[in-house]
C-alpha positions in Angstrom: -77.5 87.0 40.2 -75.9 85.9 37.0 -78.3 84.4 34.5 -76.1 81.3 34.2 -76.7 80.4 37.8 -80.3 79.7 36.9 -79.3 77.2 34.2 -78.9 73.6 35.5 -80.1 71.9 32.4 -81.1 72.6 28.7 -84.7 72.8 29.9 -83.8 75.9 32.0 -82.1 77.5 28.9 -85.3 77.0 26.9 -87.3 79.1 29.5 -85.2 82.2 28.9 -86.3 84.9 26.5 -84.2 85.1 23.4 -83.1 88.6 24.4 -81.2 87.1 27.3 -79.2 84.6 25.3 -76.3 87.0 24.4 -75.8 87.6 28.1 -75.7 83.9 28.7 -73.1 83.6 26.0 -71.0 86.3 27.7 -71.2 84.6 31.1 -70.3 81.2 29.6 -67.2 82.7 27.9 -66.2 84.4 31.2 -66.4 81.0 33.0 -64.4 79.2 30.3 -61.7 81.9 30.4 -61.4 81.9 34.2 -61.3 78.1 34.4 -58.7 77.7 31.6 -56.6 80.5 33.0 -56.3 78.4 36.2 -56.3 74.8 34.9 -55.2 75.2 31.3 -57.3 73.7 28.6 -58.7 74.0 25.0 -59.7 77.6 25.3 -60.0 78.9 21.7 -62.1 76.0 20.2 -64.6 76.2 23.0 -64.9 80.0 22.9 -65.7 79.8 19.2 -68.8 77.6 19.6 -70.6 79.3 22.5 -73.5 80.7 20.4 -73.7 77.5 18.4 -73.9 75.4 21.6 -76.6 77.6 23.1 -78.6 77.3 19.8 -78.2 73.5 19.7 -79.5 73.1 23.3 -82.2 75.6 22.8 -83.6 73.9 19.7 -82.9 70.2 20.4 -83.9 68.2 23.4 -80.8 66.6 24.9 -80.4 63.9 26.1 -83.3 62.5 24.1 -81.9 64.1 21.0 -78.3 63.1 20.7 -75.6 65.8 20.2 -72.2 64.2 19.3 -69.1 66.4 19.5 -66.2 65.6 17.3 -62.8 65.6 19.1 -64.6 67.1 22.1 -62.4 70.1 22.9 -65.3 72.2 21.6 -67.6 70.9 24.4 -66.9 73.2 27.4 -70.0 75.3 26.9 -72.0 72.1 26.4 -70.7 70.9 29.8 -71.7 74.1 31.5 -75.2 74.0 30.1 -75.8 70.4 31.0 -75.6 70.4 34.7 -71.8 70.6 35.3 -71.6 74.4 35.9 -70.9 74.0 39.6 -68.0 71.5 38.9 -66.6 73.3 35.9 -63.8 74.7 38.0 -62.4 71.1 38.4 -62.0 70.8 34.6 -59.1 68.5 33.6 -58.0 68.0 37.2 -57.6 64.7 39.2 -61.1 63.5 40.1 -62.6 66.5 38.3 -64.7 66.7 35.1 -63.1 65.6 31.9 -61.9 68.0 29.2 -63.8 65.9 26.6 -67.3 64.3 26.4 -67.4 61.3 28.6 -70.4 58.9 28.7 -69.9 58.0 32.3 -70.0 61.7 33.3 -73.4 62.8 31.9 -76.3 61.4 29.9 -75.9 64.5 27.8 -72.5 63.2 26.6 -73.9 60.8 24.0 -70.6 59.6 22.8 -67.0 59.9 24.2 -64.3 61.5 22.0 -60.8 62.7 22.2 -59.5 62.1 18.7 -60.9 63.6 15.5 -63.2 62.7 12.6 -65.3 60.1 14.5 -68.5 62.1 15.0 -70.3 61.4 11.7 -69.7 57.6 11.9 -70.9 57.5 15.5 -73.9 59.7 14.7 -74.8 57.4 11.8 -74.8 54.5 14.2 -77.1 56.4 16.6 -79.5 57.2 13.7 -79.6 53.6 12.5 -80.2 52.3 16.1 -82.9 54.9 16.5 -84.7 53.7 13.4 -84.4 50.0 14.3 -85.9 50.8 17.7 -88.8 52.9 16.1 -87.8 56.1 17.9 -88.0 59.6 16.4 -85.3 61.6 18.2 -82.8 63.7 16.4 -79.1 63.0 16.0 -76.7 65.8 15.5 -72.9 65.5 14.8 -70.8 68.7 15.4 -67.5 68.5 13.5 -64.8 71.1 12.9 -63.3 71.8 9.5 -60.0 70.6 10.8 -61.5 67.2 11.5 -62.9 67.1 8.0 -59.3 66.6 6.8 -59.5 63.1 8.3 -60.6 60.4 5.9 -62.9 58.7 8.5 -65.2 61.7 8.2 -65.8 61.0 4.6 -66.2 57.3 5.2 -69.0 58.2 7.6 -70.6 60.7 5.2 -70.5 58.2 2.4 -72.4 55.6 4.4 -74.8 58.1 6.0 -75.7 59.6 2.7 -76.3 56.2 1.2 -78.6 55.3 4.1 -80.4 58.7 3.8 -81.1 58.7 7.5 -82.6 61.5 9.5 -79.2 63.0 10.5 -77.8 66.5 11.0 -74.2 67.3 10.6 -73.0 70.7 11.8 -69.8 71.7 10.1 -68.1 74.2 12.5 -65.8 76.1 10.1 -63.2 78.3 11.7 -60.6 77.7 9.0 -58.2 75.9 11.3 -57.8 73.0 13.6 -54.7 73.1 15.9 -52.6 74.7 13.3 -53.8 76.3 10.1 -55.6 73.8 8.0 -53.9 72.4 5.0 -55.1 70.8 1.8 -57.5 71.3 -1.0 -60.6 70.8 1.1 -59.8 73.8 3.4 -59.5 76.0 0.3 -62.8 74.7 -1.0 -64.7 75.4 2.3 -63.6 79.0 2.3 -65.8 79.7 -0.7 -68.9 81.2 0.8 -72.4 81.9 -0.3 -75.7 81.5 1.6 -77.4 78.5 0.2 -80.6 78.2 2.4 -82.4 79.7 -0.6 -80.8 77.1 -2.9 -81.9 74.3 -0.6 -85.5 75.5 -0.6 -85.3 76.2 -4.3 -84.2 72.7 -5.0 -87.0 71.1 -2.9 -89.6 73.4 -4.4 -88.4 72.9 -8.0 -88.4 69.1 -7.6 -91.9 69.2 -6.1 -93.1 71.4 -9.0 -91.7 69.2 -11.7 -93.2 66.1 -10.0 -96.7 67.8 -9.9 -96.7 68.6 -13.6 -95.3 65.1 -14.4 -92.7 66.3 -16.9 -90.8 63.0 -16.7 -87.6 61.9 -15.1 -85.4 63.3 -17.9 -86.5 66.9 -17.4 -86.2 66.5 -13.6 -82.6 65.1 -14.1 -81.6 68.1 -16.3 -83.1 70.6 -13.7 -81.1 68.9 -10.9 -77.9 69.1 -12.9 -78.5 72.8 -13.7 -79.2 73.6 -10.0 -76.1 71.7 -8.8 -73.9 73.3 -11.4 -75.0 76.7 -10.4 -74.6 75.9 -6.7 -71.2 74.3 -7.1 -69.9 77.5 -8.7 -70.4 79.4 -5.4 -70.5 77.0 -2.5 -69.0 73.8 -1.2 -72.5 72.4 -1.4 -71.9 70.2 -4.4 -69.2 68.2 -2.5 -71.6 67.4 0.4 -74.6 66.8 -1.9 -72.5 64.3 -3.8 -72.4 62.3 -0.5 -76.2 62.5 -0.3 -76.5 65.4 2.2 -78.7 68.4 1.7 -76.4 71.4 2.2 -77.3 74.6 4.2 -75.1 77.6 4.6 -72.6 78.9 5.2 -74.2 81.0 8.1 -72.7 83.2 10.8 -72.1 80.9 13.8 -72.2 83.9 16.2 -75.6 85.2 15.0 -77.9 83.6 17.5 -81.2 84.6 15.9 -80.0 83.2 12.6 -78.7 80.0 14.2 -82.0 79.5 16.0 -84.0 80.1 12.9 -81.9 77.8 10.7 -81.8 74.9 13.3 -85.6 75.2 13.9 -86.0 74.8 10.1 -83.6 71.9 9.7 -85.2 70.2 12.7 -88.2 69.6 10.5 -86.2 67.7 7.8 -86.2 63.9 7.8 -83.1 63.3 5.6 -79.4 63.8 5.9 -78.5 67.5 6.2 -75.2 69.3 6.6 -75.3 72.9 7.9 -72.1 74.9 7.3 -71.5 77.3 10.2 -68.7 79.9 10.2 -67.2 80.7 13.6 -64.1 82.5 14.9 -61.8 80.5 17.1 -61.1 82.3 20.4 -64.2 84.5 20.0 -64.6 87.0 22.8 -61.1 86.9 24.2 -58.7 89.0 22.2 -55.5 87.1 23.0 -57.1 83.9 21.8 -58.6 85.6 18.7 -55.1 87.0 17.8 -53.2 83.7 18.5 -55.7 80.8 18.2 -52.9 78.2 17.8 -51.4 79.1 21.1 -54.8 79.1 22.9 -56.0 75.9 21.2 -54.6 73.9 24.1 -53.0 76.2 26.6 -51.5 76.0 30.1 -52.5 78.4 32.8 -52.3 82.1 31.8 -52.9 85.6 33.1 -56.4 86.8 31.9 -55.4 90.4 31.8 -52.5 90.0 29.3 -53.0 86.5 27.9 -49.5 85.7 28.9 -49.0 82.0 29.6 -47.7 81.3 33.1 -44.5 79.4 32.6 -43.4 76.5 34.7 -40.2 76.4 36.8 -38.2 76.5 33.6 -35.1 74.4 33.5 -34.1 71.9 30.8 -35.4 71.9 27.3 -38.3 69.6 26.5 -37.9 66.3 24.7 -40.0 67.7 21.9 -37.7 70.6 21.4 -34.6 68.4 21.5 -36.1 66.1 18.9 -36.9 69.0 16.6 -33.4 70.5 16.9 -31.7 67.1 16.4 -33.8 66.4 13.3 -32.8 69.8 11.8 -29.2 69.0 12.5 -29.4 65.6 10.8 -31.4 66.9 7.9 -28.7 69.5 7.2 -26.3 66.7 6.7 -28.6 64.2 4.9 -30.8 65.5 2.1 -32.8 62.2 2.2 -34.4 63.2 5.5 -38.0 64.5 5.3 -40.4 65.3 8.1 -44.1 64.6 8.4 -46.7 65.8 10.8 -50.5 65.2 11.1 -51.6 68.8 11.8 -49.2 69.1 14.8 -46.1 71.1 13.7 -45.8 73.0 16.9 -46.8 70.1 19.2 -44.3 67.7 17.7 -41.4 70.2 17.5 -41.3 70.4 13.7 -41.9 74.2 13.3 -38.2 74.8 13.1 -37.7 72.1 10.5 -40.6 73.6 8.4 -38.7 76.9 8.3 -35.3 75.5 7.6 -36.3 72.8 5.1 -39.7 73.8 3.8 -39.4 71.7 0.7 -38.9 68.6 2.9 -41.6 69.3 5.4 -45.1 67.8 5.0 -48.3 68.5 7.0 -50.8 65.9 5.9 -53.7 67.3 8.1 -55.5 65.2 10.7 -54.9 62.0 8.7 -52.5 59.7 10.5 -53.4 56.7 8.2 -52.5 58.7 5.1 -49.4 60.1 6.9 -48.0 56.6 7.5 -48.6 55.3 4.0 -47.3 58.6 2.5 -44.1 58.0 4.5 -43.9 54.5 3.2 -44.2 55.8 -0.3 -41.3 58.3 0.3 -39.2 55.5 1.8 -39.8 53.2 -1.1 -38.2 55.9 -3.3 -35.1 56.0 -1.1 -35.9 58.9 1.2 -35.7 58.8 5.0 -39.1 60.0 6.3 -39.6 60.8 10.0 -43.2 60.9 11.1 -43.5 62.9 14.3 -46.7 61.9 16.0 -48.2 61.6 19.5 -48.1 58.0 20.7 -51.9 57.9 21.1 -52.5 59.2 17.6 -50.3 56.6 15.9 -52.8 54.0 17.2 -55.2 55.3 14.5 -52.8 54.1 11.8 -51.9 50.7 13.1 -52.8 48.8 10.0 -50.7 51.1 7.9 -47.7 50.6 10.2 -48.1 46.9 9.8 -49.0 46.5 6.2 -47.3 49.5 4.4 -44.2 50.0 6.5 -43.2 46.9 8.4 -44.3 44.2 6.0 -42.3 45.9 3.2 -39.4 46.6 5.6 -39.3 50.3 4.7 -37.1 52.9 6.3 -39.7 55.0 8.1 -38.8 56.4 11.5 -41.7 57.1 14.0 -40.9 59.8 16.5 -43.4 58.9 19.2 -44.0 62.0 21.4 -46.0 61.9 24.6 -45.1 58.3 25.4 -46.5 57.5 28.9 -48.9 59.6 30.9 -49.4 63.1 29.4 -51.5 64.9 32.1 -54.8 66.6 32.1 -56.0 65.4 28.6 -56.6 62.0 30.3 -57.1 58.5 28.9 -57.7 59.4 25.3 -54.3 61.0 25.1 -52.0 59.0 27.4 -49.4 57.1 25.4 -50.0 53.9 27.3 -49.9 51.2 24.6 -47.2 51.9 22.0 -44.6 49.5 23.3 -47.3 46.8 23.2 -48.7 47.5 19.8 -45.4 48.0 18.1 -43.0 45.5 19.5 -44.7 42.4 18.0 -44.4 43.7 14.4 -41.6 42.0 12.5 -38.8 44.3 11.2 -39.6 47.0 13.8 -36.8 48.4 16.0 -38.2 50.0 19.1 -36.3 52.1 21.6 -36.8 54.6 24.4 -34.2 57.1 25.7 -33.4 57.6 29.4 -32.7 61.4 28.8 -32.6 64.0 26.1 -29.0 63.4 25.2 -29.8 59.7 24.5 -32.8 60.8 22.4 -30.4 62.6 20.0 -28.4 59.4 19.5 -31.5 57.2 19.2 -33.0 59.4 16.5 -29.7 59.2 14.6 -29.7 55.4 15.1 -33.3 55.0 13.8 -32.8 57.0 10.6 -29.6 55.2 9.8 -31.1 51.7 10.3 -32.6 51.4 6.8 -35.8 49.8 8.2 -38.8 50.5 10.4 -37.9 52.1 13.7 -39.7 53.9 16.5 -38.2 56.2 19.2 -40.5 56.8 22.1 -40.1 59.7 24.5 -42.3 61.5 27.1 -44.0 64.8 27.3 -42.2 67.5 29.3 -38.7 68.6 30.1 -35.6 66.6 30.0 -33.1 66.3 32.9 -30.7 69.1 31.8 -27.9 66.7 31.0 -25.1 67.9 28.7 -25.9 67.4 25.0 -23.2 65.7 22.8 -22.4 67.8 19.8 -21.4 64.8 17.7 -24.2 62.4 17.0 -23.6 58.7 16.6 -25.6 55.6 16.2 -26.0 53.3 19.2 -25.2 49.6 19.0 -28.6 48.1 18.1 -30.0 45.9 20.9 -27.4 46.9 23.4 -28.4 48.0 26.9 -26.4 50.1 29.3 -25.2 48.8 32.7 -25.4 51.7 35.1 -24.9 50.2 38.6 -24.1 46.8 40.0 -25.4 45.1 43.1 -25.9 41.5 44.2 -29.5 41.4 45.4 -31.4 41.7 42.1 -31.7 43.6 38.8 -33.7 46.6 37.9 -34.3 46.6 34.1 -35.6 50.1 33.5 -36.8 51.7 30.2 -36.9 55.3 29.2 -38.5 57.6 31.8 -38.0 54.9 34.5 -34.2 54.8 34.4 -33.5 57.8 36.6 -36.2 56.9 39.2 -34.8 53.3 39.2 -31.4 54.6 40.0 -32.8 56.8 42.8 -34.8 53.9 44.2 -31.7 51.7 44.1 -29.8 54.3 46.1 -32.6 54.6 48.7 -32.8 50.8 49.1 -29.0 50.6 49.6 -29.0 53.4 52.1 -32.1 52.4 54.1 -32.1 48.6 53.8 -28.7 47.5 52.7 -30.1 46.1 49.4 -27.7 46.2 46.6 -29.2 46.3 43.1 -27.9 46.2 39.6 -29.5 48.9 37.4 -29.7 48.6 33.6 -30.9 51.2 31.1 -32.6 48.8 28.7 -32.6 51.3 25.8 -34.2 48.8 23.3 -37.5 47.0 23.7 -36.9 45.3 20.4 -34.4 43.8 20.0 -33.6 43.2 23.6 -30.1 42.9 24.9 -30.6 39.2 25.3 -27.0 38.4 26.3 -26.9 40.9 29.2 -30.4 40.1 30.5 -29.8 36.3 30.5 -26.4 36.8 32.2 -27.9 38.9 34.9 -30.9 36.6 35.4 -28.6 33.7 36.0 -26.2 35.7 38.2 -28.7 37.5 40.4 -31.9 35.4 40.2 -34.3 38.3 40.7 -35.5 40.8 38.1 -37.7 43.8 38.2 -38.8 45.5 35.0 -39.9 49.1 34.9 -41.8 50.8 32.1 -44.4 53.6 31.5 -46.6 51.4 29.3 -49.4 48.8 29.8 -48.0 45.7 31.4 -49.9 43.6 28.9 -47.6 42.9 26.0 -45.0 45.5 27.0 -41.4 45.6 27.9 -41.8 43.4 30.9 -43.7 40.8 28.9 -40.8 40.8 26.4 -38.4 39.9 29.2 -40.6 37.1 30.4 -40.8 35.7 26.9 -37.0 35.8 26.7 -36.6 33.9 30.0 -39.2 31.3 28.9 -37.4 30.8 25.6 -34.2 30.0 27.4 -35.9 27.9 30.1 -35.3 30.3 32.9 -38.9 30.3 34.1 -37.8 29.8 37.7 -36.3 33.3 37.9 -38.7 35.5 39.9 -39.8 38.6 38.0 -41.7 41.7 39.2 -43.1 43.9 36.4 -43.9 47.5 37.2 -46.0 49.5 34.7 -49.6 50.4 33.9 -52.4 48.1 35.1 -55.1 46.7 32.7 -57.3 49.8 32.9 -57.4 53.3 31.4 -55.4 55.8 33.3 -57.5 58.9 34.4 -56.6 62.5 34.0 -54.3 64.5 36.3 -50.9 65.9 36.4 -48.0 63.6 35.3 -46.5 63.5 38.8 -49.9 62.7 40.3 -50.4 59.8 37.9 -46.9 58.4 38.5 -47.4 58.5 42.2 -50.9 56.9 42.0 -49.4 54.1 39.8 -46.4 53.6 42.1 -44.0 54.6 39.4 -42.3 57.5 41.2 -39.1 56.9 43.2 -40.8 56.1 46.6 -43.3 53.8 44.9 -40.6 51.9 43.0 -38.5 51.5 46.2 -41.5 50.2 48.2 -42.5 47.7 45.5 -38.9 46.4 45.0 -38.3 46.2 48.7 -41.4 44.1 49.2 -40.5 41.9 46.2 -36.9 41.3 47.5 -38.1 40.6 51.0 -40.5 37.9 49.8 -37.8 35.9 48.0 
């Protein structure tokens, strides 16, 4: 029997002799590889922290002690060791376990995560709450070096260090996040030297000087000498400046060393940062050789590491965006491209090769990325910030204050609009239409297919003001691509089909399903519907919508976005402004709840946003009138 089958909780792990822990690590890796080969998932990050996870659960007492994972895609081994081994095969599937820590899933998941750089702030909150309640449990934040490129990590450290709480931060340093890390900090962290001795030396030296009562002046000089020496060889001075005692770096795959260090640190009662060096993809050669590919990977063959492709077909929206931007940039030297540590995921790798001097990767720092773009635009350039819809939420104030308020020509290329699949509610682009359309000066549009995406990107860059183009994850429809790019008339919709029984106002990914539903309703029930490709959420094509509302008297809006504040709400507001409140309106979109994980087609079916679901809802609506 495998050793792992005897581990149903961290308490079971503690009963094993240390000599068996390497075998446990090997079995955990095997389970992670087999599951990700079938379901896809964040393979390389989780393989890199197996020994660290074992050590954390061996030394600390979860769930009484709180282990908080930053981002969360490192947490697969954590899930296996905390009672979810038997369900691990359901990882990232509909009704299965989440690919990220989730409070509702287990008491061992102290804090939910999905985006980066939040763990230290959350852990500081846990530590403060513990002290207010008079408890003595430990709080541990595990954060990757990629997440340390996000400013929120330093906001958390600044506060935690000032509070001097009993708090442990484990910096998991594998020298990369999704792509290779950028910036001065990553270079700084690479400087290595063991500083456990330095930590003990500092404590002992301070105690010695206090005993002999040499005075504060001498103690201050001694501290400065020690810090200067330490700063020459390690990143410790940076973290000590934030009020953290620094330990490391240490080998994150050396279990005896990890256990010894964590047991020692467990006795501290102040803020401590332990710097752990790990290898992303550890234990699976294809992932070690190509950690970027296996950061978040689809199903693959274990024997070769070859990713199992889908059915093929049309190019993805992401690829079309990247190719179009390269084409536009070749003709306009003002165009620059920005990503927040996602050059591959946002389709900008080609741009980086063709126009390296006009490509900027700001790290996992969306807030900085937006204001950086605003600075570029204020100097007359045309920055395009390619970012996942869900990640732009992190920079909402910067979009408002630094871009829209100043009416600067920044284009937001919003990838992954709508449901994205197995990453679940932290990654679905469910709210962008709502959080962007009410900002003055913003132009907001969504293409019905990949050819229209080309023209919308052209339109956005040419506008001379804030604009967002929102498109889905996945392949396009394989429509012919125009070789000549042109701006679309701003605020002009496209009339696709005419019928006398009602109007379907469809946006983006809902246009083709709306056309198919209209054909079904005509064929099966004799219901004739007008279908409109809305194109623009802001400004709306007010003339066409009002004309059709008066002519047909029934309107259905379709969008892959939260119904609260979205495209359908914009149409209702337009009708109210023109005193057409008697026109019946059915809004189809996302309900007021977070959408679970699952494949895109499963989510659309569940939400009634596939062709049969749309047809059924529209038929019921028309029949009631």
